[in-house]
C-alpha positions as CSV (number, residue, x, y, z in Angstrom):
1,X,42.6,19.4,19.9
2,X,43.8,21.8,17.2
3,X,47.3,22.4,16.0
4,X,48.3,25.9,14.9
5,X,51.2,28.4,15.0
6,X,51.2,31.9,16.6
7,X,54.0,34.1,15.3
8,X,55.8,30.9,14.2
9,X,55.4,29.1,17.6
10,X,53.7,25.8,17.3
11,X,51.1,24.9,19.9
12,X,48.0,22.7,20.5
13,X,44.8,23.9,22.1
14,X,41.3,22.7,22.5
15,X,38.9,23.1,19.6
16,X,36.8,26.3,20.0
17,X,39.6,28.2,21.7
18,X,39.8,31.8,20.5
19,X,43.0,33.1,18.9
20,X,43.2,35.5,21.8
21,X,43.3,32.8,24.4
22,X,45.5,30.5,22.2
23,X,48.2,33.3,22.1
24,X,48.1,33.6,25.9
25,X,49.3,29.9,26.0
26,X,52.6,31.0,24.5
27,X,52.8,34.2,26.5
28,X,51.8,36.5,23.7
29,X,49.6,39.4,24.8
30,X,47.0,40.7,22.2
31,X,45.7,44.1,23.4
32,X,41.9,44.4,24.1
33,X,39.6,46.9,25.8
34,X,36.2,45.2,25.4
35,X,37.3,41.6,26.3
36,X,36.9,40.2,29.8
37,X,37.1,36.6,30.7
38,X,33.9,36.8,32.7
39,X,31.9,37.8,29.6
40,X,31.2,36.4,26.2
41,X,33.4,38.2,23.6
42,X,31.7,40.6,21.2
43,X,34.5,42.3,19.3
44,X,33.6,45.9,20.1
45,X,36.8,47.7,20.5
46,X,38.8,46.4,17.4
47,X,42.2,46.4,19.1
48,X,42.7,42.7,19.0
49,X,43.0,42.5,15.2
50,X,45.4,39.8,13.8
51,X,45.8,38.1,10.5
52,X,46.7,34.8,9.0
53,X,50.2,34.3,7.5
54,X,50.1,35.1,3.8
55,X,46.7,37.0,3.9
56,X,46.1,40.7,4.1
57,X,42.7,40.2,5.8
58,X,42.5,41.1,9.5
59,X,40.2,39.3,12.0
60,X,39.4,39.9,15.6
61,X,41.2,37.6,17.9
62,X,38.6,37.6,20.7
63,X,35.8,36.1,18.6
64,X,37.7,34.1,16.0
65,X,38.2,30.4,16.9
66,X,41.4,28.5,16.0
67,X,41.4,26.0,13.2
68,X,43.7,23.2,12.1
69,X,47.1,24.4,10.7
70,X,46.2,28.0,11.2
71,X,49.3,30.3,11.3
72,X,48.6,33.6,13.0
73,X,50.5,36.9,12.9
74,X,49.6,38.9,16.0
75,X,52.1,41.8,15.6
76,X,53.7,43.4,12.6
77,X,54.1,47.1,11.6
78,X,50.7,47.2,9.8
79,X,48.8,45.6,12.7
80,X,50.4,48.0,15.2
81,X,49.6,51.0,13.0
82,X,46.0,50.0,12.9
83,X,45.8,49.4,16.6
84,X,47.4,52.8,17.2
85,X,44.8,54.5,15.0
86,X,42.0,52.8,16.9
87,X,43.6,54.0,20.2
88,X,43.9,57.6,18.8
89,X,40.2,57.6,17.7
90,X,39.1,56.4,21.2
91,X,41.3,59.1,22.8
92,X,39.9,61.8,20.6
93,X,36.5,61.1,22.2
94,X,37.8,60.7,25.7
95,X,38.6,63.4,28.4
96,X,42.3,63.9,29.1
97,X,41.9,64.6,32.9
98,X,43.8,61.6,34.0
99,X,45.1,63.2,37.1
100,X,41.6,63.7,38.5
101,X,40.2,60.4,37.3
102,X,39.4,57.8,40.0
103,X,41.0,55.1,37.7
104,X,44.3,57.0,37.3
105,X,47.0,54.3,37.6
106,X,44.6,51.5,37.1
107,X,43.0,52.4,33.8
108,X,43.3,50.0,31.0
109,X,43.0,52.7,28.4
110,X,45.7,54.8,30.0
111,X,48.0,51.7,30.2
112,X,47.6,50.9,26.5
113,X,48.1,54.5,25.5
114,X,51.4,54.4,27.4
115,X,52.4,51.1,25.8
116,X,51.7,52.4,22.3
117,X,53.7,55.6,23.1
118,X,50.8,57.9,22.2
119,X,51.9,61.5,23.0
120,X,49.6,63.3,20.6
121,X,46.2,62.6,19.0
122,X,46.0,63.7,15.3
123,X,42.2,64.0,15.4
124,X,40.0,66.8,16.6
125,X,38.9,66.4,20.2
126,X,35.1,65.8,20.4
127,X,33.6,65.7,23.9
128,X,29.9,65.7,24.4
129,X,29.6,67.3,27.9
130,X,27.5,64.5,29.3
131,X,26.7,65.2,33.0
132,X,27.9,62.9,35.8
133,X,25.1,60.8,37.5
134,X,25.8,60.6,41.2
135,X,22.2,59.9,42.3
136,X,23.1,56.4,43.6
137,X,24.4,56.1,47.2
138,X,26.9,53.5,45.9
139,X,27.8,54.0,42.2
140,X,28.7,57.0,40.2
141,X,28.3,57.1,36.3
142,X,30.5,59.4,34.2
143,X,29.2,58.8,30.7
144,X,31.7,61.3,29.3
145,X,34.5,58.7,29.9
146,X,32.6,55.8,28.4
147,X,34.6,54.1,25.6
148,X,31.5,52.0,24.6
149,X,33.3,48.7,25.3
150,X,30.0,47.2,26.5
151,X,31.4,45.4,29.5
152,X,29.1,47.1,32.0
153,X,26.0,46.4,30.0
154,X,27.0,42.7,29.5
155,X,27.6,42.4,33.2
156,X,24.4,44.1,34.3
157,X,22.2,42.3,31.8
158,X,24.0,39.0,31.4
159,X,25.9,38.1,34.5
160,X,23.6,39.9,36.9
161,X,20.2,39.8,35.2
162,X,19.4,43.3,36.6
163,X,19.1,45.3,33.4
164,X,19.8,48.6,35.1
165,X,22.2,49.7,32.4
166,X,22.0,50.2,28.6
167,X,23.5,52.2,25.7
168,X,21.8,55.3,24.4
169,X,22.8,57.1,21.2
170,X,25.1,56.0,18.4
171,X,28.7,56.6,17.3
172,X,30.6,59.3,19.2
173,X,27.2,60.4,20.7
174,X,26.8,57.0,22.3
175,X,26.8,56.8,26.0
176,X,26.2,54.5,28.9
177,X,23.0,55.2,30.9
178,X,20.7,53.7,33.4
179,X,17.7,52.0,32.0
180,X,15.1,54.3,30.4
181,X,17.6,57.1,31.0
182,X,16.4,57.6,34.5
183,X,18.9,58.7,37.2
184,X,20.7,55.6,38.4
185,X,19.4,56.0,41.9
186,X,15.9,55.6,40.6
187,X,16.6,52.7,38.3
188,X,16.5,48.8,39.0
189,X,20.2,49.0,40.0
190,X,21.0,46.8,43.0
191,X,24.3,48.6,43.8
192,X,26.4,45.4,43.4
193,X,29.1,47.4,41.7
194,X,30.0,44.6,39.2
195,X,29.7,47.3,36.4
196,X,32.4,49.3,38.1
197,X,34.5,46.3,38.8
198,X,34.5,45.4,35.0
199,X,34.7,48.9,33.6
200,X,38.2,49.4,32.0
201,X,38.2,53.2,32.5
202,X,36.7,55.8,34.8
203,X,33.1,55.7,33.4
204,X,31.7,53.8,36.4
205,X,33.2,53.8,39.9
206,X,32.3,53.6,43.6
207,X,31.2,56.7,45.5
208,X,34.4,57.8,47.3
209,X,33.8,58.4,51.0
210,X,37.4,58.6,52.2
211,X,37.3,62.3,52.8
212,X,34.5,61.8,55.3
213,X,36.5,59.1,57.0
214,X,39.6,61.4,57.2
215,X,37.5,64.1,58.7
216,X,36.2,61.8,61.4
217,X,39.6,60.5,62.2
218,X,40.9,64.1,62.6
219,X,37.9,65.1,64.9
220,X,39.1,64.9,68.5
221,X,35.5,64.7,69.8
222,X,34.9,61.4,68.0
223,X,35.9,57.9,68.9
224,X,36.5,56.2,65.5
225,X,35.8,52.5,65.4
226,X,36.3,50.3,62.4
227,X,35.4,46.7,61.3
228,X,36.9,44.8,58.3
229,X,34.9,42.2,56.3
230,X,36.2,38.6,55.7
231,X,37.0,39.1,52.0
232,X,39.0,42.3,52.6
233,X,41.9,40.4,54.2
234,X,42.6,38.2,51.1
235,X,42.4,41.0,48.6
236,X,43.9,44.2,50.1
237,X,47.5,43.1,49.7
238,X,47.0,43.0,45.8
239,X,47.0,46.8,45.9
240,X,50.6,46.6,47.3
241,X,52.0,44.1,44.9
242,X,51.2,40.8,46.7
243,X,49.5,37.9,45.0
244,X,45.7,37.4,45.5
245,X,44.8,35.3,48.5
246,X,47.6,36.6,50.8
247,X,46.0,36.8,54.3
248,X,46.9,40.2,55.5
249,X,44.5,40.3,58.5
250,X,46.9,41.4,61.3
251,X,48.7,43.8,59.0
252,X,45.4,45.5,58.3
253,X,44.7,45.8,62.0
254,X,48.0,47.6,62.4
255,X,47.5,49.9,59.4
256,X,44.0,50.9,60.6
257,X,45.4,52.0,64.0
258,X,48.1,54.0,62.2
259,X,45.4,55.7,60.2
260,X,44.0,56.9,63.4
261,X,41.2,54.4,64.3
262,X,41.1,54.1,68.1
263,X,39.4,50.7,68.2
264,X,39.6,47.9,65.6
265,X,37.0,45.1,65.4
266,X,36.5,42.3,62.8
267,X,33.3,41.6,60.9
268,X,34.2,38.0,61.2
269,X,33.0,38.1,64.8
270,X,29.6,39.4,63.8
271,X,29.5,36.7,61.0
272,X,29.7,34.2,63.9
273,X,26.9,36.2,65.5
274,X,24.9,36.0,62.3
275,X,25.3,32.2,62.3
276,X,23.8,31.9,65.8
277,X,20.9,34.1,64.9
278,X,20.3,32.7,61.4
279,X,21.0,29.1,62.5
280,X,18.6,29.3,65.4
281,X,16.0,30.9,63.0
282,X,16.4,27.9,60.6
283,X,16.0,25.4,63.4
284,X,12.9,27.1,64.7
285,X,11.3,27.2,61.3
286,X,12.1,23.5,60.8
287,X,11.0,22.3,64.3
288,X,8.4,24.8,65.5
289,X,7.0,25.7,62.1
290,X,7.5,29.3,63.0
291,X,8.1,30.6,59.5
292,X,8.1,29.6,55.8
293,X,10.6,27.1,54.3
294,X,13.1,27.4,52.7
295,X,14.9,30.0,54.7
296,X,16.9,32.2,52.4
297,X,20.1,34.0,53.6
298,X,20.1,37.8,53.9
299,X,23.8,38.7,54.4
300,X,24.2,40.2,50.9
301,X,22.6,43.7,50.5
302,X,22.7,43.7,46.7
303,X,20.7,40.4,46.9
304,X,18.3,42.0,49.4
305,X,17.7,44.8,47.0
306,X,17.2,42.4,44.2
307,X,14.7,40.3,46.2
308,X,12.6,43.2,47.2
309,X,12.4,44.4,43.6
310,X,12.2,41.1,41.7
311,X,11.0,38.4,44.1
312,X,9.0,40.3,46.7
313,X,6.6,37.4,47.0
314,X,9.4,35.5,48.7
315,X,9.9,38.0,51.6
316,X,8.4,35.5,54.0
317,X,11.2,33.1,53.2
318,X,13.9,35.7,53.8
319,X,15.9,35.4,57.1
320,X,15.3,38.5,59.3
321,X,18.9,38.4,60.5
322,X,20.8,41.5,59.5
323,X,24.1,41.2,57.7
324,X,27.3,40.9,59.8
325,X,28.1,44.6,59.0
326,X,24.9,45.8,60.5
327,X,25.0,43.5,63.4
328,X,28.5,44.7,64.3
329,X,27.3,48.3,64.0
330,X,24.5,47.7,66.4
331,X,26.8,45.9,68.9
332,X,29.4,48.6,68.8
333,X,27.0,51.4,69.8
334,X,24.5,49.4,71.9
335,X,26.9,47.0,73.8
336,X,30.6,47.9,73.4
337,X,30.3,51.7,73.9
338,X,28.6,51.1,77.3
339,X,31.1,48.5,78.2
340,X,34.0,50.8,77.3
341,X,32.5,53.8,79.1
342,X,32.2,55.8,75.8
343,X,29.3,58.0,74.9
344,X,27.8,56.1,71.9
345,X,26.8,59.5,70.3
346,X,30.5,60.1,70.0
347,X,31.3,56.8,68.3
348,X,32.0,57.1,64.6
349,X,31.5,53.6,63.2
350,X,33.3,52.8,59.9
351,X,33.2,49.5,58.0
352,X,35.6,48.3,55.3
353,X,33.8,46.1,52.8
354,X,34.5,44.3,49.5
355,X,31.1,45.5,48.4
356,X,29.6,48.8,47.0
357,X,26.1,47.9,48.1
358,X,27.2,48.0,51.7
359,X,27.3,51.8,51.3
360,X,23.5,51.8,50.6
361,X,22.8,49.1,53.3
362,X,24.0,51.4,56.1
363,X,20.9,53.5,55.6
364,X,18.6,50.8,54.1
365,X,15.7,51.4,56.6
366,X,15.1,52.5,60.1
367,X,16.3,49.1,61.5
368,X,19.8,50.3,60.7
369,X,19.4,52.8,63.6
370,X,18.5,50.1,66.2
371,X,21.1,51.2,68.8
372,X,19.4,54.6,68.9
373,X,22.5,56.7,68.2
374,X,22.2,57.6,64.6
375,X,22.9,55.0,62.0
376,X,24.6,51.9,63.5
377,X,27.3,52.1,60.8
378,X,28.1,55.7,60.0
379,X,29.9,54.9,56.7
380,X,31.1,52.1,54.6
381,X,34.2,52.1,52.4
382,X,35.5,49.5,49.9
383,X,38.7,47.6,49.8
384,X,39.9,50.0,47.1
385,X,39.1,53.0,49.2
386,X,41.1,51.7,52.2
387,X,44.0,50.9,50.0
388,X,44.0,54.5,48.8
389,X,43.9,55.8,52.4
390,X,46.8,53.6,53.4
391,X,48.8,54.9,50.4
392,X,47.9,58.5,51.2
393,X,49.1,58.0,54.7
394,X,52.5,56.6,53.4
395,X,52.0,53.4,55.4
396,X,54.2,50.4,54.2
397,X,51.5,48.0,55.3
398,X,53.3,44.8,54.6
399,X,56.2,45.9,56.7
400,X,54.1,46.5,59.7
401,X,54.3,44.1,62.8
402,X,51.2,41.9,63.2
403,X,48.6,43.2,65.6
404,X,45.4,41.7,67.0
405,X,41.9,43.0,66.8
406,X,40.3,44.5,70.0
407,X,38.0,42.4,72.2
408,X,35.4,41.4,72.7
409,X,34.1,42.2,69.1
410,X,37.3,41.1,67.4
411,X,38.1,37.4,67.8
412,X,36.5,35.1,65.4
413,X,36.2,31.5,64.3
414,X,37.0,29.9,61.0
415,X,33.3,29.8,60.2
416,X,33.2,33.6,60.4
417,X,36.0,34.0,57.9
418,X,34.5,31.8,55.2
419,X,31.5,34.1,55.0
420,X,33.5,35.9,52.3
421,X,33.2,33.1,49.7
422,X,30.2,31.5,47.9
423,X,29.0,28.5,50.0
424,X,30.7,29.9,53.1
425,X,27.6,31.1,54.8
426,X,26.0,27.7,54.1
427,X,29.0,25.8,55.4
428,X,29.3,27.9,58.5
429,X,25.6,27.5,59.2
430,X,25.7,23.6,58.7
431,X,28.6,23.4,61.3
432,X,26.4,25.1,63.9
433,X,23.0,24.0,62.9
434,X,24.1,20.4,63.2
435,X,24.9,21.1,66.8
436,X,21.7,23.1,67.5
437,X,19.6,20.2,66.2
438,X,21.5,17.2,67.5
439,X,23.4,18.6,70.5
440,X,26.4,16.8,69.0
441,X,29.5,18.2,67.3
442,X,29.9,17.6,63.6
443,X,32.8,15.2,63.0
444,X,34.2,16.7,59.8
445,X,33.5,20.5,59.6
446,X,34.6,20.7,56.0
447,X,31.4,20.7,53.9
448,X,32.8,20.3,50.4
449,X,29.6,20.1,48.4
450,X,29.0,23.9,48.7
451,X,32.5,24.9,47.6
452,X,33.6,25.9,44.1
453,X,32.5,28.3,41.4
454,X,29.6,26.4,39.9
455,X,26.7,28.8,39.6
456,X,24.3,26.7,41.6
457,X,25.3,24.0,44.0
458,X,22.8,21.5,45.6
459,X,23.4,19.1,48.5
460,X,21.7,17.3,51.3
461,X,22.8,17.3,54.9
462,X,22.0,14.3,57.0
463,X,21.7,15.3,60.7
464,X,21.6,11.6,61.6
465,X,18.6,12.0,63.8
466,X,16.0,11.5,61.1
467,X,16.5,15.1,59.9
468,X,17.7,15.7,56.4
469,X,18.1,19.2,55.1
470,X,18.1,20.0,51.4
471,X,20.2,23.0,50.5
472,X,21.1,25.2,47.5
473,X,23.9,27.8,47.1
474,X,23.7,30.3,44.3
475,X,26.0,33.2,43.4
476,X,26.1,35.7,40.6
477,X,22.6,37.2,40.2
478,X,22.1,35.7,36.7
479,X,22.2,32.2,38.3
480,X,19.6,33.0,41.1
481,X,16.4,32.7,39.1
482,X,16.8,29.0,38.5
483,X,16.7,28.4,42.2
484,X,14.0,30.9,43.1
485,X,11.7,29.9,40.2
486,X,12.0,26.3,41.4
487,X,10.9,27.3,44.9
488,X,8.1,29.6,43.6
489,X,6.7,26.8,41.3
490,X,6.6,24.3,44.1
491,X,4.8,26.8,46.3
492,X,2.3,27.7,43.7
493,X,1.6,24.1,42.9
494,X,1.2,23.3,46.6
495,X,4.1,20.8,46.5
496,X,6.9,20.2,49.0
497,X,9.7,22.7,48.8
498,X,12.7,21.5,46.9
499,X,15.1,23.1,49.5
500,X,15.1,23.9,53.2
501,X,17.9,26.4,53.3
502,X,19.2,28.6,50.4
503,X,22.3,30.8,50.4
504,X,22.5,33.7,47.8
505,X,25.3,36.0,47.0
506,X,25.1,38.6,44.2
507,X,28.6,38.6,43.0
508,X,30.5,35.8,41.3
509,X,32.5,33.8,43.8
510,X,30.8,35.6,46.6
511,X,32.3,38.6,48.5
512,X,35.8,37.7,47.3
513,X,34.7,38.9,43.9
514,X,32.7,41.9,45.3
515,X,32.3,45.1,43.4
516,X,34.6,47.0,45.7
517,X,37.6,44.7,45.5
518,X,40.8,45.4,43.6
519,X,40.3,45.7,39.8
520,X,41.0,42.9,37.4
521,X,39.2,40.0,39.1
522,X,39.0,36.8,37.2
523,X,38.0,33.2,38.2
524,X,41.7,32.4,38.8
525,X,41.9,35.4,41.3
526,X,38.6,34.5,42.9
527,X,39.9,31.0,43.5
528,X,43.2,32.3,45.0
529,X,41.2,34.6,47.3
530,X,39.0,31.7,48.2
531,X,41.9,29.5,49.1
532,X,43.2,32.2,51.4
533,X,40.0,32.3,53.3
534,X,39.8,28.5,53.6
535,X,43.5,28.5,54.9
536,X,42.5,31.1,57.5
537,X,39.6,28.9,58.5
538,X,41.8,25.8,58.8
539,X,44.3,27.7,61.0
540,X,41.7,29.1,63.4
541,X,41.6,27.8,67.0
542,X,37.9,27.5,66.7
543,X,36.1,26.6,63.5
544,X,32.4,26.7,64.5
545,X,30.6,29.9,65.4
546,X,29.0,28.4,68.5
547,X,32.6,27.8,69.9
548,X,33.6,31.4,69.9
549,X,33.9,32.2,73.6
550,X,33.4,35.9,73.0
551,X,30.0,35.2,71.3
552,X,29.1,33.2,74.4
553,X,30.1,36.2,76.5
554,X,28.0,38.6,74.5
555,X,24.9,36.6,74.9
556,X,25.5,36.0,78.5
557,X,26.2,39.7,79.4
558,X,23.9,41.4,76.9
559,X,21.8,39.7,74.3
560,X,20.3,36.9,76.4
561,X,19.7,34.1,73.9
562,X,19.8,33.8,70.0
563,X,16.5,35.0,68.5
564,X,15.5,36.4,71.9
565,X,13.8,39.8,72.5
566,X,17.0,41.8,72.8
567,X,18.6,40.1,69.8
568,X,15.5,40.8,67.6
569,X,15.6,44.5,68.6
570,X,19.2,44.9,67.5
571,X,20.1,42.1,65.1
572,X,17.1,41.6,62.9
573,X,15.3,43.6,60.2
574,X,12.3,43.5,58.0
575,X,11.7,43.8,54.2
576,X,9.1,45.3,51.9
577,X,8.4,45.2,48.2
578,X,10.1,47.8,46.1
579,X,9.3,49.1,42.6
580,X,11.9,48.7,39.9
581,X,11.8,52.4,39.3
582,X,11.5,54.8,42.2
583,X,11.6,58.6,42.8
């Protein structure tokens, strides 16, 4: 431990703590634009300057560790003047179209400019006229608004190991660009949106599809149907002032109906459906040797994109089960529309997702048109986009009465809701796979070894009939290689696989930390959202997917049996190798 003072306040912190984080311990905020707790600090913006008592030398708080008996001054007239100058220089190279910016109201640069009371910039405005890159179906780049903080590059290269973004040019001519300066839509980008989630300004953001949704809602010839993903329910309320993790499920149902959606379903239901399909696939691979082991999950579209580009040799290991979003889309147009007596060609299917890659997934390949009525999911919007729509409609969402989802594609189990967190798919699968293998119910359905934010989690499940399953859970793309390389090495050496079942999610924390969730996500917020989902699980009437009576009904009335012919037509897909750069 190290003893020091910050603005005369004594405190004790662990050795190696930065001045920036030490100051937070005594509720002193040092301004930053490049720092993010998910990333290693690299002192790019220069706003966090501080100095030692009795010394004129200024140091950057984000990269300077504390030392014994250090006495730090974080704010005085000179420091504030320097920070103000830095802000003015940044603003001189930044557009002033805040009212049209997608980050208006949630922009860190805008917030700091207001805090510093900047009304005029004494320097000549120098804009470069960089064009917007909207070639991606999920992410838009506006390099003109880049402040060169470096967060997106650090995320893409370090956290995600994708290397789709880099800096080009120097000084005020510097800009963010996709790798090799190709259009983003032709780059190695996997559309995870973590660059957008970490950008402090409006330089990177999700493609906004709310105008299309409004048009569909206002079209009297269309029957608008919506589904909401597990992680949306524990994050949306943050946009309305509530703490992360507040479970707003029934308020969201009510708000969606007030927006004009005629039918409201829940993706948690199709997560239960996914477990029956994927769990049965796992059991068949283990018992009938009907496919390669390990089986690797396929719920995350950014991970699917990554696998097809970087690990195409493992396509035989990939589960053919579609994601819950796509399963729901197929069931809406192929099953529910007929049951409700509605022409499926008149159904407009919308999904609300925590993920920007879901926008791409809706048209990933021809399998996403399995119901035969256009794409199974017509459009996907993010949690942030739904929040904007609710605000545009003047809906006080948290004052609404609770409402239920529509049946039969609405009711869900606790296993369905934990799909939104890393380890959740694995835990849900274990609950039902145990039953499918042993024909007995699992005594304790809480499978704790797969919970938490460790990048890779390993465990063994004893099915107590002589069957033991080795599993791995990995989240945040930069952690995935360790697991996949281990599997690949064993396969190439002709050795037994180290795992039987592997869950992968592209974003840190799983979908709760998705690229389309409310801005400002940290591990603390991820943990709070995760807690909300586990609470929803514990409060559910049913906690195993195979216990959902509506899942049983769907198989009895329509699908037949898990992994059967009808199920494969509608609920499964295929994969193919993709080049890193495409045209």
